[in-house]
C-alpha positions in Angstrom: -10.3 -3.5 -24.3 -7.1 -3.8 -25.7 -5.3 -3.1 -22.8 -7.0 -2.9 -19.0 -5.6 -0.5 -16.1 -6.6 -1.3 -13.0 -5.9 0.5 -9.8 -4.9 -1.2 -6.3 -6.5 0.2 -3.3 -5.4 0.4 0.2 -2.0 -1.5 1.8 0.1 -3.8 -1.2 2.7 -5.0 -1.6 3.4 -3.4 -5.0 5.3 -0.3 -5.4 2.5 1.7 -7.7 -1.4 2.0 -7.1 -1.5 0.9 -10.6 -1.1 -2.1 -13.1 -1.6 -3.5 -16.6 -3.9 -6.9 -17.0 -2.6 -8.3 -20.8 -4.5 -11.5 -22.0 -2.9 -13.1 -24.7 -5.2 -15.8 -26.4 -5.2 -17.9 -29.2 -2.9 -19.9 -31.3 -0.5 -18.6 -33.6 -0.5 -19.6 -37.2 2.6 -19.7 -37.7 2.8 -23.1 -36.3 5.7 -21.9 -34.0 6.5 -23.6 -30.5 3.9 -22.3 -27.9 5.8 -23.4 -24.8 8.9 -21.2 -26.3 6.8 -18.5 -27.1 5.0 -18.4 -23.6 8.5 -19.0 -22.0 10.0 -15.6 -23.4 6.8 -14.1 -22.8 7.6 -14.8 -18.9 11.2 -13.7 -19.2 10.2 -10.7 -21.1 7.7 -9.7 -18.3 9.9 -10.2 -16.1 12.7 -8.2 -17.8 9.8 -5.1 -17.7 9.1 -5.1 -14.2 6.1 -7.3 -14.3 4.9 -10.8 -13.9 2.7 -13.2 -15.3 0.0 -14.6 -13.2 -0.2 -18.4 -12.4 -4.0 -18.9 -13.4 -2.3 -20.7 -16.3 0.6 -23.5 -16.6 4.3 -21.9 -16.7 6.9 -22.9 -18.3 9.9 -20.9 -15.9 12.5 -23.4 -14.9 12.3 -24.2 -11.1 15.4 -21.7 -10.4 13.5 -18.9 -12.9 9.9 -19.4 -11.2 11.8 -19.0 -7.5 13.4 -16.1 -8.5 10.2 -15.0 -8.8 7.9 -15.7 -6.7 9.4 -16.0 -2.9 10.3 -19.1 -2.1 11.5 -18.3 1.2 8.3 -16.7 2.5 6.0 -19.0 0.9 8.2 -22.6 2.2 7.9 -20.5 5.9 3.9 -20.2 5.0 3.4 -24.4 3.9 5.3 -25.1 7.0 3.2 -23.1 9.4 -0.3 -24.2 7.9 0.8 -27.4 7.7 1.4 -28.0 3.7 4.7 -29.7 2.8 3.0 -33.2 1.7 0.9 -31.3 -0.7 2.8 -30.4 -4.3 4.5 -26.7 -4.2 3.6 -24.2 -6.4 6.3 -24.3 -8.9 5.2 -28.2 -9.2 1.2 -27.7 -9.6 1.7 -24.4 -11.9 4.6 -25.7 -14.1 4.3 -27.1 -17.5 5.9 -29.8 -16.9 8.6 -29.1 -19.6 12.2 -30.2 -19.4 13.2 -26.7 -18.9 15.7 -27.1 -15.8 
């Protein structure tokens, strides 16, 4: 499947009941900067109203990351469950790049 349409059932925080899951795999033959290409893909997805899921490392700056993922709600949940001593979602999924 080139594009994989999915449909959300029941209550959802998404404004539409459908979404498309697109996977990009492999190594570019041109020798381009993979982190820069991944970051460009993240920004393009955001600009189109989408997002790159966090099953893989991200290349967002911390400011970009929390503009996509609701830090206030996330921090409230971390506090409610006593998880402040654990690395944040950003820290666990960030590539470790120096982008800021």
